[in-house]
N, C-alpha and C positions, 0 to 999 in steps of 0.2 A: 504493500500500500504506500510505502514511502513516508517520509516525515510530514507531519501536519504543517500547513502553511502558517508562518508566524503572523500574528495579528499586528498590523501597523497602527500607530496612533492616528486618530482622526482629528487631531487638534495639535496646536503648537502653543507653548507657554510664552510668556512675555520675554522679549529679548534682553531687557534690563530688569532683573528681579527685585532690585531694591529702590524703586522709585516711590517716594513717599506719597505723592499725589495719587498714583495708580493704586497703591495699596489701600489708601483711604477710600477711594471709589469702590474698590472690590469689597471692602468691609461693609459699606452701605448696601451694596447690591446683595450680598449674602444675607443681610438682615431683612431687607425689604421683600425679597422673593423666596426666603426660606430655603436657600440652597445648602446642599450638604457640604460642599467644599469649593475651592476656587477652580477646580478642573471643569466644573459645570459652566462657569463663566467663560473659561478659555475655549470650551467647545463651541459655545454660541458666538464668541468673538471670531473664531476660525471660520464659522459658517458665514458670518457677516463679511469677513475679508474676501471670502470666495465670491460672494455676490458683487462686491466692489470690483474685484478682478475681472469678472465677466462683463460688468457694465463698462469699465474703462476700455476693455478690448473691443467691445462692440461699437463704442462711440467713434472709434477711428476707422471702422469698416463700413462699406456701403454696397455689399453684394447681396444676392438673393439668399445665400446661405446665412449671412449675418442677420438678415431680416427675419428668417425663420427662427434663428437662435434667440433673437431679441423678443419675438412674440412668445416663445416658450418660457423665457425668463420672466417676462411680465405676467404671463398666465400663472406661473408657479408662485410668484410673490403676491399676486392678487388673491390667489386661493388661500394664502396664509394671512390675508388681511394686512399686509405690510405696505402695499402700494395699490393704486388703481390701474386697471388695464390701459387707461388713457394717459397714464403718467409718462414722463420722459426719463431717459436713461440717467440724466443728472439727478433726478429725484431719488434714485436708488443709492446714490452716493451720500444722501442725507439721512439714511437709515441709522438708527442708534442701537446699542446693545439693549437698552431698556425696551425698545420697540419689539425686539425678538423675545425677550424674557416675558413680555406681556402675553405672548401667544402660547406659552407653555401650559400644558394641561394643569399643572399644579396651581398656577396663577388663575386659570379659568375656573377651576373648582371653587377657589376662595371667592372670586368675584361673583359667581352665581349663588353665593351664600349657602353652599353645601358644606362648608366648614367654617369654624370660628376663627381660624388663623391659617396662614400659608403653611405652617409646619404641620398642622392637623390635616390640611389638604393632602400633603405629601404622605402622611400616614395612611389616610383612607385609600389613596391610589396604590401604594405598595402592598397593602393588605387585601387588595382585590375587591374593594367596595364600589369602585367607579367603572361605569360603562360609557363608551362613546358609540352611540348607535347600538348595534347588537354585539359589539366587541368589548371584552374586558381589557382595560388598559392598566398596566401595572408600572408604566414608565412615566414618572413625573415630568420628564423633559420632552415628552411628545408634543410636537407643534400642532396645535389644533387648527384645522381648516375652517374658513368662514361658514361653510355649509354644515359643519359638525357641531357648532356652538350650541344649538338648541337641543342636540341629542345627548348632551352630557348629563348623566344622572346616576343615581345609585343602582347597583345591581338588584334585580327583583328578588334574588335569593339572599341578599344582605339584610342583616337585622336593621340597618340604617334606612332601609326602604320603608319601614313602618313610620308613619307620620307621628306616632306617639312615643317614639324612641326618645330617651332623655336628651341626647345630643341634638335631635331635631327640634325639641321643645325649646331648648336654650337658644338655638339659632333663630326661631320664630320670635322669641321675646326680644332678642337683640335687633332683629329687623324692624320690629314695631317701634322700639326706642329711637332707632335712626330715622325712621319715617316721621315720627313725632317731632324730632329736632328739625327736620327739613321743612315741615309744615308750620312750625312755630312762627307766629307773626314777628316781623322785624322789630316792632315797637316793644314786644315782650322780651326779645333777645336783648334789646338795648337797655330795658329796665333791669334785667338780671345782671347785665354788665355793670350798670351804675351801682347796683346794690353790692356787687362784689368789690368794686372800687372803694365804695364807702366803708365797707367792713375792713378793707386793707388799711385805709387811712386811719380809721378808729383804732385799729390794733397798733399802728405805728405811733400814734399820739400817746397811747397808754404806755408804751415802752419808754418814750421820751420822758413822761411824767415820773416813771419809776426810777430813772437814772438819778444818782446823787448830784446835787447842785455843786457848781464850782466853788471852791473855798471851804467846803464842808468835808470833814473826815468821816469815813465809814468806820464803824466799830468793828 
């Protein structure tokens, strides 16, 4: 049978590993998107660079083959919700790492309010609770197509598919609270803000009064 083919890395890490700005940006991305490690960022960055490379190459060409490749690239990116099919090649160069991370299944599950946090969304996916259409998806980094967004849901055999499940109840209560905040009248929000400011000033004044006056000795 021969030796098994060695798996090649599908991503490349940063050329300069100790750049403070990049390290801080990666730290924020890890937190915001509930990523397991920096490799997940580097994989998405490599994918983004691949799109950039294709776009830059096609900008300089004007053949029938390049037109076909351009249409295929736009169709692929449009299906992922990254660009519109009517976009220009220059628009592809404006894509960001956050734009791609927003299309990950883990992010989508959280945004559809099927999980309380992005970390919980990851847990639900890896444990086999999430379906996309009629397929079980256990890969948090799966890039969701626009046509698949509405089909993301819990597996029918999962305990979480029961609307009375404790986790689902908590999610409903959280959604109600967020809706209430959105519907709250602007004047009510302003009143609450003024009350909060007044309480803060009152507390600060009280602290100033409690301080010993200048020239007096504390016992």
